[in-house]
C-alpha positions, 0 to 999 in steps of 0.5 A: 149827369150820371149817377155814381157807381157803387161797389155792392161788396164795399157798400155792405161791408161799410154798412155791416161795420156800421151796424155792428157798432155797439149802441143802445139806441133804437133810432140811429142817425142816418148821418152814421152811414157811409152811403145813402140808404137806397143804395144800401138797400139795393146792395142788400137786395142784390146780396140776397138774391145771389147769396148761397149760405142760409146764415148769411141770408138770415144776417142780410135779412136782419141788415135790411130790417135794421136799415129802417132804424137809421133816420134822417134827423132834424136838429130838434129831433137829434136834441129829443133823442139826446134828452131821452138818453139823458132822462134814462129808462122810466122810473117806477110809476109814482116816484119822484123821478118818474114825475120829473121824467115826465115833465122833461119828456113833455118838451120833446114829445112832438119831435120824438113822435115824428121820428117813431112814426117814420121809423115804424112806417119804414120798418113796415115797408122794408118788412113788406119788401122782404116777403118779395126777396129770397129767405122769407122768414 
């Protein structure tokens, strides 16, 4: 059984469209992606090696780093991220709302921590890989 062939241009266009969707979220569900992350990564690497324009290369490097924000999430992690959105930004220390937020978030701390660790690790790997690709920042 052979691996499916992907058109790098189509992969890149679909990822750029996904990346361009407005969001305030720092972790995005990998289910939003039209292609597997490794395929997107390969397409971005190919494009970075063959692109001429400095602005385009800068954007491709941004897109490559952004790939780390797309995480494969468990149902528990999705629920935790949803609860975090509902809780909202931290309220001033000592306020009643801040106390309520702290109580609500403790139930989701473990799954959130797991997602954040993966995001941090993957982002670090992507940053290291970028050092080996054209257009180093």
